[in-house]
C-alpha positions in Angstrom: 0.1 0.1 -0.1 1.2 3.3 -0.7 1.3 5.6 2.1 3.3 8.7 0.5 4.4 10.0 -2.9 6.0 13.2 -3.7 8.3 15.3 -6.1 11.1 16.9 -4.6 12.5 19.8 -6.6 15.4 21.8 -5.2 14.5 20.4 -1.8 10.9 21.5 -2.1 8.0 19.1 -2.1 5.6 19.3 -5.0 2.3 17.6 -6.1 2.7 13.9 -5.9 2.4 11.9 -9.3 -0.9 9.9 -9.7 0.3 6.5 -10.1 3.5 4.4 -10.2 4.0 4.8 -13.9 3.8 8.5 -13.6 6.5 8.6 -10.7 8.6 6.1 -12.8 8.5 8.6 -16.1 9.2 11.6 -13.9 12.3 9.9 -12.3 13.3 9.1 -15.6 12.8 12.2 -17.5 12.5 15.0 -14.7 14.6 16.7 -12.2 15.2 16.6 -8.5 13.9 13.0 -7.1 10.7 10.9 -6.6 10.0 9.7 -3.1 7.7 7.0 -2.5 6.9 5.1 0.7 4.9 1.9 0.7 3.6 -0.2 3.6 3.5 -4.0 3.7 3.1 -3.9 -0.2 1.8 -7.3 -1.9 4.3 -9.0 -4.3 2.3 -7.6 -7.3 2.9 -4.1 -5.9 6.5 -4.9 -5.8 6.6 -6.1 -9.1 4.8 -2.7 -10.6 7.2 -0.7 -8.4 10.3 -2.5 -9.9 8.7 -2.4 -13.3 8.0 1.4 -13.2 11.5 2.4 -11.7 13.7 -0.1 -13.6 14.9 -1.8 -10.3 17.4 -4.2 -10.0 15.7 -7.8 -10.0 17.8 -9.4 -7.3 17.4 -6.4 -5.1 13.4 -6.7 -5.8 13.7 -10.3 -4.8 15.4 -9.5 -1.5 12.6 -6.9 -0.6 10.0 -9.4 -1.7 11.5 -12.4 0.4 12.0 -9.7 3.6 13.8 -10.6 6.7 17.2 -9.6 5.6 20.0 -8.3 7.9 20.8 -4.7 7.6 23.1 -3.9 4.8 23.9 -1.6 2.0 24.1 -3.3 -1.5 25.4 -1.4 -4.6 23.8 -2.6 -7.7 25.4 0.0 -10.1 22.4 2.4 -11.1 20.6 1.5 -7.9 21.4 0.8 -4.2 19.4 -1.2 -2.0 19.5 -0.5 2.0 17.9 -2.6 4.5 17.5 -1.5 8.2 15.8 -2.8 11.3 13.0 -0.8 12.9 12.4 -1.5 16.6 9.0 -0.3 18.6 8.0 -1.5 22.2 4.7 -2.8 23.1 3.8 -1.9 26.7 1.0 -4.1 26.8 3.2 -7.2 26.3 5.8 -5.8 27.1 8.1 -6.7 24.3 10.1 -5.1 21.5 8.7 -5.5 18.0 11.5 -5.5 15.2 10.3 -4.7 11.8 12.4 -4.1 8.7 12.6 -1.3 6.1 13.9 -1.4 2.4 15.0 1.1 0.4 15.9 1.6 -3.1 18.1 4.7 -4.2 18.5 5.8 -7.6 19.7 8.8 -9.5 16.2 10.5 -9.1 14.3 8.2 -6.7 14.1 7.0 -3.2 11.8 4.3 -2.8 10.9 3.1 1.2 9.3 -0.1 2.0 8.1 -0.7 5.5 7.4 -4.1 6.7 6.3 -3.1 9.9 5.0 0.3 11.7 5.0 3.1 9.2 6.3 5.4 11.8 9.8 5.7 10.1 8.1 6.7 7.0 6.1 9.7 8.5 9.2 10.7 10.2 11.2 10.5 6.9 8.9 12.6 5.2 8.8 15.3 8.0 12.5 15.6 8.0 12.6 16.1 4.3 9.9 18.8 4.5 11.5 20.4 7.5 15.0 20.5 5.9 15.0 21.6 2.4 18.7 22.7 2.3 19.1 18.8 2.9 16.4 17.6 0.6 17.9 19.2 -2.4 21.1 17.1 -2.2 19.0 14.6 -3.9 17.9 10.7 -3.1 20.4 10.2 -0.4 18.9 12.9 1.6 16.0 10.5 1.9 18.3 7.7 3.2 19.5 10.1 6.0 16.0 11.2 6.8 14.8 7.8 7.1 17.9 6.3 9.0 17.4 9.3 11.4 13.8 8.4 12.0 14.9 4.8 12.7 17.6 5.8 15.0 15.2 8.0 17.0 12.9 5.3 17.2 15.9 2.9 18.7 16.7 5.4 21.0 12.9 5.5 22.6 13.2 2.0 23.1 16.6 2.0 24.8 15.1 4.7 27.1 12.0 2.4 28.0 14.4 -0.4 28.6 16.3 1.9 30.9 13.3 2.7 32.8 12.2 -1.1 33.4 16.0 -1.8 34.5 15.7 1.1 37.0 12.3 -0.3 38.1 13.6 -3.9 38.4 16.7 -3.0 40.4 14.3 -1.3 43.0 12.4 -4.5 43.1 15.3 -6.5 43.6 16.8 -4.7 46.5 13.4 -3.6 48.3 11.2 -6.6 47.7 11.4 -10.0 48.8 10.2 -11.6 45.5 12.6 -13.4 43.0 13.0 -11.2 39.8 14.6 -13.6 37.5 11.7 -13.8 35.1 11.5 -9.9 34.3 15.2 -9.8 34.2 15.3 -12.5 31.9 12.5 -10.8 29.5 14.4 -7.5 29.6 17.6 -9.4 28.8 15.7 -11.1 25.8 14.4 -7.6 24.8 17.7 -6.3 24.9 19.3 -8.7 22.9 16.7 -8.2 20.0 17.5 -4.5 20.1 21.3 -5.4 19.7 20.7 -7.4 16.8 18.8 -4.5 15.2 21.2 -1.8 15.8 24.6 -3.1 15.8 24.6 -4.4 12.4 23.5 -0.9 11.0 26.9 0.6 12.1 28.3 -1.1 8.7 25.9 0.7 7.0 26.9 4.2 8.3 30.9 3.2 8.0 29.9 2.6 4.4 28.1 5.9 3.9 30.7 7.8 5.7 33.5 6.4 3.6 31.7 6.9 0.4 32.5 3.6 -1.0 30.9 2.2 -3.0 28.2 4.5 -2.6 29.3 8.3 -3.0 27.2 10.9 -0.8 26.9 14.4 -1.6 29.5 16.5 0.3 27.1 18.6 2.1 25.1 15.5 3.3 28.2 13.8 4.7 27.9 15.9 8.1 24.5 14.9 8.7 25.4 11.0 8.0 28.1 11.5 10.6 25.8 12.9 13.2 23.2 10.2 12.5 26.1 7.4 12.5 27.7 8.9 15.8 24.0 8.6 17.2 23.9 5.0 16.2 27.3 4.0 17.8 26.1 5.9 21.1 22.8 3.8 21.0 24.9 0.6 20.2 27.1 1.1 23.3 24.1 1.8 25.5 22.8 -1.2 24.6 25.7 -3.3 25.8 25.7 -1.4 28.9 22.1 -2.3 29.5 23.1 -6.0 28.8 26.0 -5.8 31.3 23.8 -4.1 33.9 21.0 -6.9 33.5 23.9 -9.5 33.8 24.9 -7.8 37.2 21.5 -7.4 38.2 20.6 -11.1 37.4 23.7 -12.1 39.7 22.5 -9.6 42.6 19.1 -11.2 42.5 20.4 -14.7 42.6 22.5 -13.6 45.5 19.5 -12.0 47.5 17.7 -15.0 46.6 20.4 -17.3 48.1 20.6 -15.1 51.0 16.8 -15.3 51.9 16.9 -18.7 51.6 19.8 -19.2 53.9 18.1 -16.8 56.6 15.0 -19.0 56.4 17.1 -22.1 56.7 18.4 -20.6 59.8 15.2 -19.6 61.2 14.1 -23.1 60.7 17.0 -24.6 62.1 16.9 -22.4 65.2 13.2 -22.9 66.0 13.8 -27.0 65.3 16.3 -26.9 67.8 14.5 -24.8 70.1 11.5 -27.4 69.9 13.9 -30.3 70.3 14.6 -29.6 74.0 10.8 -29.7 75.2 10.1 -32.6 72.9 12.9 -34.4 74.3 11.8 -34.1 78.0 8.1 -34.7 77.3 9.2 -37.9 75.4 11.1 -39.3 78.3 8.4 -38.6 80.4 5.8 -40.0 78.2 7.4 -43.4 78.0 5.6 -44.4 81.2 8.1 -46.7 82.9 7.5 -47.6 86.5 10.7 -46.6 87.8 11.5 -43.0 86.7 12.7 -39.9 88.8 10.5 -37.4 90.3 7.5 -39.2 89.6 6.3 -39.3 93.2 7.9 -35.9 93.9 5.1 -33.0 94.2 7.7 -30.5 92.4 8.4 -32.8 89.8 6.1 -31.9 87.1 6.8 -27.9 87.8 10.4 -28.7 87.6 10.1 -30.5 84.1 8.1 -27.3 82.9 10.6 -25.0 84.2 13.5 -26.7 82.4 11.6 -26.7 79.3 11.0 -23.0 79.5 14.5 -21.9 80.6 16.1 -24.1 78.0 13.9 -22.4 75.2 14.6 -18.9 76.4 18.2 -19.6 76.6 18.4 -21.1 73.3 16.4 -18.4 71.9 18.4 -15.8 73.2 21.2 -17.4 71.7 20.1 -17.8 68.3 19.1 -14.1 68.4 22.6 -13.2 69.5 24.3 -15.1 66.6 21.8 -13.6 64.2 19.8 -16.7 63.4 16.5 -15.4 64.5 
């Protein structure tokens, strides 16, 4: 489905072409470049796009197959770029990883979203808000799209950071095991890392200008987005390390609480053993037993049990077991 189509001339957005055929002819015969954004296109729509813009067949096959790793491939007259998008679903909560495919030619920039259309709208806003960048050609659309993707990734990193703070407080302020939420956050962090880290190679390629040459005026903007992506990748690694440390801390606290419980149970078992032994002896009903005929025998047995219990309880509290 086409979500946006426009003709950018000298950095200014003009009336959109009325059909894919018109857009393809305008890209071949006109000046400036054509911006085309599609969301979840069908195989037939991809074929129509490939025919209208004379896209490389191998690149169209990659776009049709989807589930590509982030990459930047040069097909001579066209460049094929794949980026991973991320967004978080608070209802789950989990990270959804999508895919953006982009074709870049001399006079066209075609973006295909396999998930949320948010980055497509973000790319259009950047192109419209920065005509001085949009006039640099189709590579400006690549910058706008990558900048939107990295901004979305940053929001996911911030969300994971907030979850990490909440889990840290839960680990050290509550008595419940937090292994499951830590594991789920670690899994989300790994998903994010698989989406962000491979994109660093794309920025390295764009900044070097080999094999894809970027306009001179666009390179500072690409470097800025690239540095943003590298910082996010480092933050993801830090999140992963922090979750590893938090998991170890959680295991240590769970083990400590189990030891405390074992100490308490052992202490009360030792305390209960003294009166149990005494009452067990006097409950055997032998004929010849001491103090059976003594008036103070029963109170003395009770007193011995009470004193023994109090002494043992005092001792266990002294050593920190109770």
